[in-house]
N, C-alpha and C positions, 0 to 999 in steps of 0.2 A: 563594545561591550552592551552599553546601556539598550540603542538599539537589537542587538542580537538576540540579548535577553527577551525583550519586551514584544519582538517580533516574535520569534519562538513560543511563548508563552500565548500567546493572542492564535497564532491560528492551530495547536494544538489543546488547550482549551477550548476550539471553537469545535474541533474534531468530536472530543469527548463528547461535548452536548450534544453533538448529531446524535453520535451512539445512543444517548439517553432519549434525546428527542423519537427514534425508533421507537423504544420501548413503548416510551409515552402515549402515542400516537396509535399503536397499537391496541395498548390497553384501557384507552375510550375510547376507539372503537368497538369495540368489541365488551364494553360495558366492566370493566373489568378498574375497580375503584383505587384511584392512584392518591394516596394520601400527601405526597409532596413533591414538587419536580423543583430541585434547586440550582441555579447557576454558582459555582464555588462550590468550596465547603465549610461544613460546620464550623467556629462558632456563625450564627446568622446574624445578619447585617437587618436586612430587611423581610418581611413576610405579610405575604396578602394570600384569606383563602378566596378561592372564586370554588362557588359550589362545594364538591367534596374534596378539592386540593388545595394546599398551600405551594403559593409561588413565592419560592425564599430566591430573596441573592444573599450570599453568605461571606466572610471576612478573607476567606484561603480564596484567592483567584486564581483557577485550575482547574479546569472541569465541570463536571456538574455529576448529579446523582437522581434517580428516582426512588421512590420510596411505596412500591405497590402491596397494597393490602392481600396478605395472607401466599403471601410468595412461594410459600414453601408448609405453609399450615393447612390442612383441608377443613380446620373445624372453622375456620373463619367466613363468614356468611358472603358470598358474591365474591371472595378473595378469587386470585389466581389458581392456587394450587386444588380448587372445590370448583374449579370448570373442565369443560372436554379434552380432549388430548389437544384439537385439532386447535382450539385457542389459544393451550399453554404454548405449543409449539409457534404460533403466529407471536404473540408476546413475546419471549425469549430471542426467538429469532429476530424481531424488530428491528433493534439498534445492528444486526448484521448487517441487515437489507438497506438500508438507511446510509451504510459505512461503505454498502458496493454502487449503492446510486448518486450519492456524491461525486464521486471521482469522473461521473459522466459530465457532472455538470461544471465541473470546476474545469474539465479540461478542453470543453467546449468555450467557456467564458477566456480559456487560456488561449484559444487561437484568434479569440476576437479582439481583444486589446493590441495595439502597437506593441512589438517584439523583436528584438534583431535575432536576425538567423545569419550561419555562415554559410557561404555559397561559392565554390569553385568545382575543381577539375581534380577527382578522387583518381591519384598515380602511385601502382605499386612501385614501389621500393627494392624489396627485397621478396621470394620466393624461397621458402623453407623446404631442403627437401623432403622428395615424401609424401607431401603434404598436401591436400586436396586438392589446393591451387594448383598445385606443379604437376601433378595427376592429368588436371584437366584442362592443360595445356596456356595456362594462365605465365606471363612473363615477364620479369623487371621492364617499367617500359608502358608497361600496359595499363592504359583508362578506363575503371571500372566506371561504364556508365549508368547499368541499373540491374538492381534483382529481383527478380520476380516480376516485372516491371514496375517496379518503385525504381524512381529517378533518384540516383547518389548522388548527392551535391556536397555531402562533405564525410572525412574520415567516421565523424557521427553516425551517418545515415548508415555506413556499411555494418558498424560496429552494431547498431540494431538491428539489421537485417538478417546479418545472421547469426544473433541468439537468439531471435524469434524464432531459430528453426533449426537449432541443434538435431542433431538424428536422419533431421529428412531432406529429401534435396531440394536444393534450388538452384532455380537457371539464371546465371548472371553473365549480362552481355558485355562484353568488356571492347575497347579500338585497341589496336595493335599500335608498335610503332608507324608503320607501315601504312597506317591509316584504315588498314580493313577493319570490319566487325565481325565479330562471331560471340556466338551463345554457345556458352558452356554449362554443364554439371556439374554441382560435387554435394559432395554432404559435408556440414561440418559435424565439428566433432565436438565431442563434450569433454574428453579427456584430452584433450592437445597437448603436446612438449610442452615443457617451461619456457615462454616468451615467446609464442609462435602461433598462440588464438584460434580461433576452430576452424579456419580454412587457412593457415599457415601462410601470411600475407604479411607484409609491415609496407603499410601506406601513407601516405600525405596529402595534405589538401594543398593543390598548387593553384595560385590566382584566384588566393582565399579575396572575398568583397563581403563585409557586413553590410547585409541590407537590413531595413524593419520594414515586418509585416503584417498585415493583420485581417482576418478572411471577416466576411459578411456571415450573419448569424446562418444564414441556409449554407453555407460553406461549411463553415465552425462545427456545427452539431453532428452534421455526420462525420467528418475528423474527428471531431472527440470521441464519438461513441466506437471508433476504431482504435483508436489512442488508450480507451481504456481496457479494450479486450488484448489489446498489446500490452498495455501493463500489466495484467495479469497472467500476460504469458512469461512474461519478463520475471515478473516477480516467484511464480512455480518452477522459472529453468533457475533461480536464483536459489531459492531454498535445496531442489534436486541437485546443484551444483556442492551447496555446502554439504550435501552430505554424502555425495561423493569425493570431496577434497578438492575439488578443483578450485572453489572459491572461499578464501578460508572467512571464517565465521568471527567477524566483530559487534557482541552485542550493545545492542544501543538503550537505554532507559528513556525515562522522563527528560533529563538535563541532557543525555545526547540529543536527542529530539530538538531540544530547542533550541540547543546550539547549532546545529547542523540549521536547521529552518532558517534560524537569525543569518546565520552566514549567506543563503541562497538569498532571500531576501534581500540584501541587498545590490544583485543582481539586477532587481527587477519585479514587478507583479506577476509575468507571463512564469517565469522560472518557479516563483513562490507557491503560486497555483498549481505546476506541474508538481512540485514536492509533496506540497498539501494531500493533492490525488493518490499519490504514492502508500504515504501515511496512512493516508484512509483506507486504502486497501489490506495495508499491513495489519491495521485494528482490526477489521474486520477478520481475516483470516485467524489471526492470533483468537479472536472471539471464538471462533469455530473449534480450536482444538478439545477435544472432548477430556478437561482436567475439570477437577472441583475449584468453585467458587468463579471460574470463566461460565458464558455463557452456553458454549459445549457442555460443557459437565453437566451444569443444569438439563440441558434438552438432554443427556443420555438415561437420567433418572427418572424422564417423560417416556422416552422409547421403552426404557428397561419397564416399568410399568406397563404398557402397551404390548410387551411381548409376554409379561407374566400375566395376561388377562385381566387387569387391572386390581391387582396386588400390588398395592405402595409397597415401597421402603418405607420405614418408619420417619416423619418428618424431624423426626428429634436424631436420627440415627445422620437422614441428608442435613442438617444443620449442621452437625459435628464433623463429616466428612468436608461440607463447603468451610469452615471454619481452620481446619487442617490446611485443606489447598491455599487459604487466605495466606496462612500464616508463610508456606512455604514459595509462594509467590513474593510476599513480601519481603522475604530473607534473602531471596532472588535479586528483588528489586534495587533492597539495599545495596550489595555487593556490586551490582551493574552501577550504580547511581555514584559508588565511588570512585568505578573506573572511569567513568563520564567525568568526575568534577578532575580528577587527574589529570585524564587530558586534555581536559580545558585548561584549567592554570599552568599546565607546562605548554599550553601552545599549540598542542595537535590538535589535529581536527578528524570527521569520519568523513570529509572532501576528499578524494584523491589528490 
């Protein structure tokens, strides 16, 4: 329990600090004063001023924050709100940008460090009647060799590659029971019948072997980049699945994220890095939502001003809107955190 808690808090805090660091770097590079950059949340434990910025360490060891000068008040000299559209969008979007860059680094490192992978033959056990697999000619006993020329070494590979191509045609190489091979084409479904999956097969990994793998950096970097793009697609497909009702919506707040991160950390460094990359992407996409108090909501006010040809919404009105949005988010967070705590103390988990 202690290892789970500590690992989860550390990983989530680092991701939040990276987000704030993105705002900080963008502000500093464009000459916008940053009054304070803090690790953790007040009350302050230690602080030192360098230049015009106080760098602080705070008692609540969770995340971090920026205090950017004149964030919504244009009367503050050299403050953010007094700058042009480009600078404001750059600073407001800096955190999102860094949270999208970080997964590339994390995934590249995850492939460099030794990690265990499951390798075997993926053999089809059942084919659902009327499914894309049956119509393509896949039969029980067939071995799935590759999907779009990507080798399939486990059931996990098959699930990942088909989830990446929902609604799009994929080419699957199969070896039939008589040892003949065939390339078939099918379209994984967005709305499969319950228990069938996108292509309609029930498969298992036969003769599984767990091997340790680590890639040299010149291989890990392009693989990490490709994996980062695939993770973005999977995240997008997951959101779409929740919207259309094919994937259950299970909200998780900071407590839930700490729990799942700590649980995954028990499996090793590489899985923890992969999960951290996914959470970083989730933070970036969440912050893009055009809701008050989020980065996306603040960006909307800048875009609205540009559309109105420089006519600003009063900074007092904007402040009130963001305050209301923050209170709504805080109320939602309290409800989700309550559910997270109940799930944790009763032995539940977000990991299937």
